N, C-alpha and C positions, 0 to 999 in steps of 0.2 A: 897943685892943678892934678882936675880928673885922670886918675888912670886910663890908660887904651885899654880896650878892649879889642879885640876883637871876634868874628862871628864864624864856627867851624861847626860841618854839617856830625849829625848827633852818630851817626852809623859809618860813617866814616870816621869817626873818633874812638865807634867803640872797635873796632876791627883793626887801627892805630894801636888802641889800648892794647888788646889781646897778642897784637906781634911782635910786643912789644916784649911785653912774658914770655912768647915764646922764645925769642931771643935770649932771654938771660936764665934760656933752660929750666923753666920752668913749663909741669909736665902739661898736656892738653885739658886739663881736669882740672889741673890746681889754674889753670889759666884762665880758662872759660868764669871758673869764681871770686879768684882776683880780678878780670876786668868786669863782673859782674858789680863789686864790693866797691872798685873804683867810680865806672859808669853809675851808676845811681847815686852815690855822693853827687857828682858832677850836677846831675840833674836834677836834684836837690835843694841844694847848699848855696848859700852866699859865695861868688866870687874867693872871698875876702876871709873865708872860713878855714883857711888847710885843709879841706878836703879835700875828694880828686885826681883827678888822671895829673894835677898838680905833685904827685908822690910820686912817679912813675921814677925820675933820676935818685930818688931817693932807695925804693925797691932798688936799682939798678946798682946804688952803690954799697946798699945792707947785701946785697947779693953777691955779689962781686969780691967784696972782702972775708964773706961766713959767717959773716954774723945773725944770717938766714939758714937753717938748714930746706935743702926743696927736697921734696920727695919722705919728710920726718914724716914715723911712726905715728900715730892717730893710737894711741892707750886707752882703754878703757880701764885704769884703775881697780875699780868697786864701781858695783851696781846694783841696782834691784829695782821693782817695778816702775817705781818713778823717781827715781833717785842716778844721776851718775858721777862720779868724779873722775876725772878725765887728761893726763899728760900729755900737753902738745910740743912738748921735747924739742920745743925753738924752729918750728914750723910754721908757716905764713898766717899768721896771725886772721885774713880775710876764712881762708882756706880752714881753717881749727873752729873757728866762729859758727860758719856754716855749718860743718857736719855736727857741732853740737846742738844749733838749737833744732837740725834733722835728727838728731838724735831724743830732745825733749821732743816733742811732736809725736814722734814714734810712743813716746812716755806714756802721753797726752791721753792719747788715745785707748791706752789698756786701763788709765791710773785715774783719770781727767785728771791728771794733772801732771810734768812732768819739768825737773831740775837736772840740771847739769853746767858742775861748776869745774873750771880750769883751768891750771897751774904750767906756769911754761911755755909759755905763749907769747905772740909778740903783736904789733901796735893792729889790727883788728879795720882801722876807719869809723865809720859813722856807725853808733850803735842799732841804726832802726835798720843797718843791710838787715842781719840775721836778725830781727826781728822781724821785719816784715813779712819772714818766709812761713811765717806762722797764718798767717791770710788763709791761699792756698786750702788751708786745713780745717779754715775755720776753729781756726783756732785764736785765744791772744796771744801776742808775743811780747816778752821782754829780754833786757838784752843791758846790763851791768859792764863796765871793764873800771879797772884799777887804772893808771896814769902815772908817768914820771910825778916827782912832788915839785909842782909848781905854785900850789895858791899855798897860801900862807892861815893859818888855824889865827882864829879868831883873834886877835891881842896882840898876834908873833910878826913878828917882823921877814920872815923867810918860811920859802917850802918847803911843809912835808907830806901833806895830802896831793893828788889829784886835783884833775878838771871832773875825772873820773865820772865820764857821761853815760847817759842813759836811753832808750829807746826803748817805746814801750806801744805797741799797735794794735787796732782793733779795730773791724770792719761792720762798715756798714751798710743801711741797700742804696747810697746815693753813689754820685758817680769816684769817689777816693775816702780811703779809709782815713780813722782819727791815727797820726802821728803824732807824735811824743820825741822829739830827734835834739838831747838834750847835755851841757857840758852844766858841771856845778860852778864854775864859773860863772859872774855876771860877761864876758867876753875871753880868747883866749889872745893868744900871741900875735896869731893873725891876723887879725883884725885893728892887733897895734899893730902890724907891719904896715900894714893900708892906711892906718891912717897918720902915719908917720911919713909916707909915700908921696898923700895929698898934700901935708903939710898942716894938716888939721890937729887939733886940739880932743884929747878923746877927754869922759866922763870921767867923774873924781871918783868913781865907785868901781873903778876896773881893773887897781892896780896900784902898787908901793914903787916907792924909791929901794936900793937897796938899803937906805938907811930904819924901811919902814914907814916914810911919810907920803901920806896922799897928793898924788900927781896927773897933771891932765895934758903932761907928756907923755908921745911914746915913746918919744927917744931913752927919757930917760928912767923910763921905766921898764925896758926892753930888759935890763940885769934884776929886777927887783920881780916881786913875787907880785901873785894874782887872787883876788879877791868872791869868794865868795858871792853867789846870790842870795840876795837877802841876807846880810852881813857874815852874825856867828847862823843863820840858817844854815845855808850855801856848804861852812866848813862841817857842822856835823854829818851833814845829808852823805859828804865823801868822804868823811870820815867811817863812818855803816857802811859804802858804796862798802870801801876798803877791807868791814868786816865781813860783808859778801863775799869778795872775791876772792884778796889775797891771804887774808889770816880762814878763814874758814877751809879754803884749797889744799895750804900749806903749801902757797908761791909769795909771791912778794907781795909785799906791800908797806906802804909810809915812804922812806925816803928808797929804798931797792928798785922798784919796775925802772925802767931806761940808765941805771948808771953805770951799767957793763953795755955798751951797744955790740958786745960779744956776747950777752947774755939776759935780753932783754924781762924775762923775771915776771911782764905782765899774766893779769889772773881775771877769771870774766865769770862770770853767773849769765845762763838759759834758763829763763821761762817761757812753759808753755801751757794753758788753758785751755780746755775740747770745750768750746758754750757748750754744744751737746749733749750733755754733760749735766749744765743745771737748765734747758731749757733747747726749744727747736729755734735753729738758726736763724731762722722766719724772724720768729719772735724776736729774738734778740737786736737782730739789724733795724726791727719794726720798732723798738724800745729806743735805739739812737739812735735812728730818726725823729725823734718825734724831740727826744735832749736834742738833739742837735737845735729843731726848731724855738726852745724853748731859749734856750740862748742866744738864736739870732731873732727874736723878741727882743730880746732887753731895751731898753732906754740906752740912745747912743749916750756917749759923756761928746762935750763942746769938742767939733776938731776932730769927729770921727768921721766916718762920712759907714761903715761896717761895722759888724761884730766877725770874727774869724774865729774861728775852729782849730786847731792842731792837725798840723799838713796839711792845711787849705793854702796856704803860700809856697808851702811847695812842689804841690800838684798843680797849682798854676800856674809855678817853674819850670815846670817836666812839658806840659802842653808848647809852651812858648817856646822853648830849648827845640821842641820835638819837631816845632813847625817852618820855625825861624835858624833854628843852628844854638848852641849852645857857646857863654859870651866865654871867650875863656882872655887874662892878662894877658898883655903882650910882652911882657918878662918870662909869663908861664911858657905861653908860648912858639919864644924865643929856645926857651930850653929844651921843648922837643920835640924842634927844631934840628937840637947841638946833640941831644941823643940819641935822633933818627938817624942820626950821620954819625956815630958813634956806633951804633948798632948794624950799618947796610939797609934799615927800615925803611922800605917806602912812606914817606913824607907828605902828604897825597894833598896839603891845607895850601890856601892864597896866602895872603897877608891882606886881609880883606876890614881895615879900619871900621869900626862900628862909627857914625855919624854921630 
């Protein structure tokens, strides 16, 4: 049966999220960065994708257990005008990611391109969140991260590489930027849980059983490995993402990230490209807009009403949520209410179920 959804005002949800981080003992600056990370994910992602404010109880657990170091030093181990190697010291991944993209942008403004590679970090949320920081500086932003070994290499029955998400953003002259925000698996376990709760079968190219068999049963697949996008292609992209993050940084890769909850050992890479190094920003945006027009003018396939570009659905979802309220899974709503009670933080929402 369909999952119950509850509308909540975006501004109240943002303040509640910030208040929770402060109650966790997070500093004001880090709380604002973490709030930004969760709220951007909440506004842009589907409710079943496992990102956004549903992660607040996870932060509470990890911080409470000392698995994340609050106020961790942001150590630049080595740098050049265009490059930096950073040690995150097991700090808040969202904070490490945003600071690293800001550093990459600074270097891009000096050298045309800036690259920051990070080791010893933690979960940073949606890859597009740090990548989007480049937009305000007329840069293209790119963010990669590795993750726990949930994806089976092509031909294998068990997971060795991660979902290893990508975030790539580019400005346009229109209402929204182009934003690619993807994991390299066909789907994640968050969507599998969603299908399981709704009593639906899932596509056969999502995951394997523990024995390595394809399955459309999300319950049978939850203990198995995920499958990469495009079969062997997604596996290859995931492996090389681990090379560009964990292997290159001297941090964790493959089986290592998240193996120890007290030392997540996640690695990231951030790239900023200064558009003005190549051409005036206005010219770039005009060229992007022309490219988008070409794409949208293509002949439609049967059954399709329009052609969308990456980031367009996210933009529409954000506009809807800001107007009508964000859609929270009722189970997440209840988890947040319980968390608020534990923290003695005001929970300002009414349980108004969507019709």
